[in-house]
Every structure is written in C-alpha cells, then in structure tokens.
C-alpha positions in Angstrom: -14.9 25.4 -111.6 -16.3 21.9 -111.3 -19.4 21.7 -109.2 -19.6 19.3 -106.3 -22.2 16.6 -106.9 -25.5 17.1 -105.1 -25.8 14.6 -102.3 -29.3 12.9 -102.4 -31.2 12.6 -99.1 -30.7 9.3 -97.3 -33.2 6.6 -98.2 -32.6 4.9 -94.9 -33.9 6.2 -91.5 -31.6 6.6 -88.5 -31.1 3.7 -86.2 -30.8 4.5 -82.5 -30.2 8.1 -83.4 -27.3 7.2 -85.7 -27.1 8.1 -89.4 -26.5 5.3 -91.9 -23.1 5.2 -93.6 -23.1 6.9 -97.0 -20.5 6.0 -99.6 -19.9 7.5 -103.0 -18.4 5.3 -105.6 -15.2 6.6 -107.3 -15.4 8.5 -110.6 -13.5 5.7 -112.3 -12.4 2.1 -111.6 -12.1 -1.4 -112.9 -14.9 -2.9 -110.8 -17.8 -4.4 -112.7 -20.2 -4.5 -109.7 -20.9 -2.5 -106.6 -20.1 -5.6 -104.6 -16.6 -5.8 -106.0 -15.9 -2.3 -105.1 -17.3 -2.7 -101.5 -15.2 -5.8 -100.9 -12.1 -4.0 -102.0 -12.9 -0.8 -100.1 -13.9 -2.5 -96.9 -11.0 -4.9 -96.9 -11.5 -8.2 -95.2 -15.3 -7.9 -94.9 -16.5 -9.9 -97.9 -18.7 -12.3 -95.9 -20.3 -9.4 -94.1 -20.9 -7.5 -97.3 -22.5 -10.6 -98.9 -24.8 -11.0 -95.9 -25.8 -7.4 -96.1 -26.5 -7.6 -99.8 -28.5 -10.8 -99.4 -30.6 -9.1 -96.7 -31.2 -6.0 -98.8 -29.4 -3.8 -96.3 -27.3 -1.8 -98.9 -29.5 0.6 -100.9 -29.1 3.1 -103.7 -30.4 6.7 -103.7 -33.9 5.5 -104.8 -34.1 3.1 -101.8 -33.8 0.0 -103.9 -31.5 -2.7 -102.6 -28.2 -3.2 -104.1 -27.7 -6.8 -105.2 -24.5 -8.8 -105.9 -25.1 -8.1 -109.6 -25.8 -4.4 -109.4 -23.4 -2.7 -111.9 -20.7 -0.3 -110.7 -21.7 3.2 -111.7 -19.1 5.9 -111.2 -20.2 8.5 -108.7 -23.1 6.4 -107.4 -24.2 6.8 -103.8 -25.0 3.8 -101.6 -26.2 3.7 -97.9 -26.1 1.0 -95.2 -26.2 0.8 -91.4 -23.0 -0.4 -89.7 -23.5 -2.9 -87.0 -23.7 -1.0 -83.7 -21.0 -1.9 -81.2 -22.0 -3.4 -77.8 -21.6 -0.2 -75.8 -21.5 0.4 -72.0 -24.3 2.8 -71.1 -23.1 6.0 -69.4 -25.5 6.2 -66.4 -25.8 10.0 -66.3 -28.3 12.2 -68.2 -27.7 14.7 -70.8 -29.5 17.8 -69.5 -31.1 20.3 -72.0 -30.2 23.8 -70.9 -31.9 25.6 -73.7 -33.9 24.8 -76.8 -35.6 26.8 -79.6 -36.3 26.1 -83.3 -32.7 26.7 -84.2 -30.4 25.3 -81.4 -30.2 23.0 -78.5 -27.7 23.6 -75.7 -27.0 20.5 -73.6 -25.1 19.9 -70.4 -23.1 16.8 -71.2 -21.9 14.5 -68.4 -18.4 13.1 -68.1 -17.6 9.9 -70.0 -20.2 10.5 -72.8 -18.8 11.2 -76.3 -20.3 14.2 -78.1 -20.8 12.6 -81.5 -20.5 9.0 -82.9 -16.8 8.1 -83.4 -14.9 4.9 -83.1 -16.4 2.6 -80.5 -18.8 5.2 -79.2 -21.8 5.4 -81.6 -25.3 5.1 -80.2 -24.1 6.0 -76.7 -23.2 9.6 -77.5 -24.8 12.9 -76.6 -25.9 13.5 -80.2 -27.6 10.1 -80.6 -29.2 10.3 -77.2 -30.6 13.8 -77.9 -31.9 12.8 -81.4 -33.9 10.0 -79.7 -35.0 11.8 -76.6 -36.0 15.1 -78.4 -37.2 13.3 -81.6 -35.1 15.6 -83.7 -33.4 13.4 -86.3 -31.7 16.3 -88.0 -29.9 17.5 -84.9 -26.2 18.1 -85.4 -23.2 19.2 -83.3 -21.8 22.7 -83.9 -18.6 21.7 -82.0 -17.3 18.9 -79.7 -16.1 18.3 -76.2 -13.7 15.5 -75.3 -15.6 12.4 -74.0 -14.0 12.8 -70.5 -14.9 16.5 -70.3 -18.3 17.5 -69.0 -20.3 20.7 -69.8 -22.0 22.7 -72.4 -22.3 21.7 -76.0 -24.2 23.5 -78.8 -26.3 21.5 -81.2 -28.2 22.8 -84.3 -31.7 21.8 -85.3 -31.7 22.6 -89.0 -28.9 21.2 -91.2 -28.9 24.3 -93.5 -28.1 26.5 -90.5 -25.3 24.3 -89.1 -22.5 26.1 -91.0 -23.5 29.5 -89.5 -23.1 28.2 -86.0 -19.9 26.2 -86.7 -18.4 29.4 -88.1 -18.8 31.0 -84.7 -16.3 28.6 -83.3 -14.0 28.8 -86.4 -14.0 32.6 -86.2 -13.5 32.7 -82.4 -16.8 34.5 -81.8 -17.8 32.3 -78.9 -16.7 33.0 -75.4 -15.9 29.7 -73.8 -15.1 29.3 -70.1 -14.0 26.2 -68.4 -13.4 25.2 -64.7 -10.7 22.8 -63.7 -9.4 21.3 -60.4 -5.7 20.6 -60.3 -2.8 20.7 -57.9 -1.9 24.1 -56.4 1.6 25.3 -57.2 2.5 28.6 -55.6 5.5 29.0 -58.0 3.2 29.1 -61.0 2.6 32.8 -61.8 -1.1 33.3 -62.6 -3.0 34.7 -64.4 -1.1 34.0 -67.6 -1.8 33.3 -71.3 -0.2 30.1 -72.6 0.6 29.9 -76.3 2.1 26.9 -78.0 1.8 24.6 -81.1 -0.2 21.5 -80.4 -0.5 18.6 -82.8 -2.2 15.2 -82.5 -1.5 12.3 -84.7 -4.4 10.1 -85.9 -4.5 6.9 -83.8 -2.3 8.4 -81.0 -4.1 9.0 -77.7 -2.2 12.1 -76.5 -1.6 15.4 -78.3 1.8 17.0 -78.1 3.4 20.4 -77.9 5.9 20.7 -80.8 8.1 23.5 -82.1 6.6 25.9 -84.5 4.1 28.7 -84.9 1.6 28.6 -82.0 -1.9 27.4 -82.9 -3.2 27.1 -79.4 -3.9 29.9 -76.9 -5.3 29.6 -73.4 -5.8 32.1 -70.6 -5.4 30.4 -67.2 -6.5 32.0 -63.9 -6.4 30.9 -60.3 -9.8 31.2 -58.6 -9.0 29.8 -55.1 -7.0 27.1 -53.5 -7.1 24.9 -50.4 -5.5 21.6 -49.1 -3.0 21.5 -52.0 -5.7 21.7 -54.7 -6.8 24.7 -56.7 -9.9 25.7 -58.7 -8.9 27.3 -62.0 -10.7 29.3 -64.6 -9.7 28.5 -68.2 -10.5 30.6 -71.2 -9.4 29.0 -74.4 -9.0 31.3 -77.4 -8.5 28.4 -79.8 -9.9 24.9 -79.9 -7.1 22.4 -80.5 -7.6 18.8 -79.4 -6.9 18.4 -75.6 -5.6 22.0 -75.6 -6.5 22.9 -72.0 -5.3 19.5 -70.6 -2.0 19.9 -72.5 -1.5 23.5 -71.3 -2.3 22.7 -67.7 0.1 19.8 -67.7 2.8 21.9 -69.3 2.5 24.3 -66.3 3.0 21.4 -63.9 -0.6 21.4 -62.7 -2.3 18.6 -64.6 -6.0 18.4 -64.3 -7.0 15.8 -61.7 -8.3 12.5 -63.1 -6.5 13.0 -66.4 -5.3 9.6 -67.8 -3.1 11.1 -70.6 -1.3 14.1 -69.2 1.5 14.3 -68.2 1.9 10.5 -68.5 -0.1 8.3 -70.8 -1.7 5.6 -68.8 -4.2 3.0 -69.9 -7.4 4.4 -71.3 -10.3 4.6 -69.0 -12.1 1.2 -69.5 -15.7 1.0 -70.4 -17.9 1.0 -67.4 -15.4 2.7 -65.1 -17.0 5.9 -64.0 -14.9 6.6 -61.0 -12.9 9.8 -60.6 -14.0 11.7 -63.7 -11.6 14.2 -65.3 -12.0 17.4 -63.4 -12.6 19.6 -66.4 -15.9 21.3 -67.0 -17.1 23.5 -70.0 -18.9 25.9 -67.7 -20.0 28.8 -69.9 -20.9 29.6 -73.5 -21.7 33.1 -74.7 -22.3 34.2 -78.3 -24.6 36.2 -80.6 -26.9 33.9 -82.5 -26.0 34.2 -86.2 -29.6 33.4 -87.3 -31.8 35.3 -84.8 -29.3 38.0 -83.6 -30.1 37.1 -80.0 -27.4 37.3 -77.4 -27.0 34.0 -75.5 -25.2 33.3 -72.2 -25.4 29.8 -70.9 -23.9 28.3 -67.7 -23.5 24.6 -66.7 -25.2 23.4 -63.5 -22.6 20.7 -63.0 -20.0 20.8 -60.3 -16.5 19.3 -60.1 -16.4 16.6 -57.4 -12.7 17.0 -56.5 -13.5 20.6 -55.4 -17.0 20.2 -53.9 -16.6 16.8 -52.3 -13.0 15.6 -52.7 -13.2 12.5 -50.5 -16.1 11.2 -52.5 -14.3 11.9 -55.8 -11.0 10.4 -54.6 -12.9 7.3 -53.3 -14.4 6.7 -56.7 -17.8 8.3 -56.2 -19.9 8.6 -59.4 -22.0 11.7 -58.7 -22.4 13.8 -61.8 
C-alpha cells in the first residue's frame, strides 16, 4: 500500500482567520518551472501569478519564496494567500455557548456562512471565531447552511477533529431544529420522511430523485396559530438542504426560503430582512475525547413565530 505524503505545516500564517491556499504539484508533468504549472492550473491568471511571484507571495515548505525560475519538482507543496473578496459584514454576533480545551460550540446567526467557501471567506463563523478567540487551529466538525441559524460544533485541536466529525458521520449526535412554516391541517404529523436527495455542484437547489433513500427527517407539529405553525425537526441524516427539501415536499415550505419550492434570486449581500425561519436548536452527544455527555441549546428565537409583524416587515433582530 502506497503511503500518503506527509503534509508539511504551513509556512504562512492565517490572514483574517483564513488559511492560505495549499497546492501540491503533480507527480509528473512537462512543466519546467513552478510558474508554468501555476499558470496552467489557474487558467487565465498569468498576470496575477507573475505579480505574486514578484512580490514573494508564493512560498515553498521551507518558507522561501518561489521565483519565476524555481524548478518544477513533482509532489512539491506551495502556499499562497488568495485575495480576499470584498464581503458585506453580517451585523450579528456569533455567540459562544460552550468552550473547553477540545471544542467550541457556537450559536451562529442567520446569513453567516459556517466555513470559507465561494464568495464567503473572512466573513464566516469559523474565521470570526479564530480571530475573536485567538485559536488559529479551530476547525468545523460539521456545517450549517448560511441562511440557517443555530448551533455549530468546532474543534480546537486538529488531531482530534476526525473523532468529532465521526460523531456526525456515524449518526451519534442528536440534532433538533425548529422551523416556522404554514400550517396545513391535512398534513398528518408527526411523521418520518425518507427520500433520496441529490445536489449538483453549481446548482443552488437540491432535488429529490428516484432511488434508495439517503435522507431521513422526523417532522413534528409543536403548535399553530394564525395560519402558521412551529415545527420540531429531527434529522437522522445530513444531506444538503435536507430539512428545507422535506418541508417543501410536504407542502409547508419554511418561511423565508428563497429556494424551495421555487428557486428565486439568491438573497443579495447586505439584505438581512426576513431570515429563513430555520434554527438548529439543540445538539446532544457524548464527547469522544473526554467521555462527557453534552447537551446544548440555542438561545435564538424565530422572528416569524415570536414577532411575525416585525419579521414580515423586514426586521433584522437576531
């Protein structure tokens, strides 16, 4: 069995809580210099790459700058910082619910991405917490949708991250969500919804498709009034947008959802009105490192239930 190459530690520090990009050069190729490979790999960015090389912003494992003449070495690692996008600040705090030497549990607001991805990089829960807590090694054990608020588990020590991620993979975490959606008296609840959900890369919405179910959600009615209902959602699996897809399929889409049942325009940057009424309310698990039993609950509320007129009018209370 061929061993995976050891990945050297990054010679570059984080920037705004964001890790530098790490690239490993291919095991073989016709490039004579690192520059030639980067120009081909990052198509259309030759002027940018030349500027970065001239400024010493691309470095090798020993921290030395890669120059335009640096020879291509198969399997070589290089690091650089990507230019951070001009991001709209989400004007709501990430509240720390619990912290010890192994984990951080945070209560994420609506509109804030969990981890850097796409156009959301420094303005994410992970990058914010790394800066605010001064824990550069902090990592996410799982993710919440950017539009969903609530509890997220982060790990302090990289060598322990796999143990906490396996809790979610092996379904050893009890997750409870709250949602506000239309009330439909003809929808028989409680019920367990099972279906196959797939999401194509680059496509905003996930879809239910024929095939072996890979998504399972328990949906319960808590109470209803004025044509709206508060639901308790207990996902057994963790497919992308699973709860939103299952609620829409029942004919009771979550209020404020821009994708289900009809894909509308994405929520534009800076528009914090009418947040998606979905909240990751509770996390319960046995700590795989300490053996301690944890039970956490979000302090956030859903505006369409507690103050519907404010929510419907575009209030931003989080």
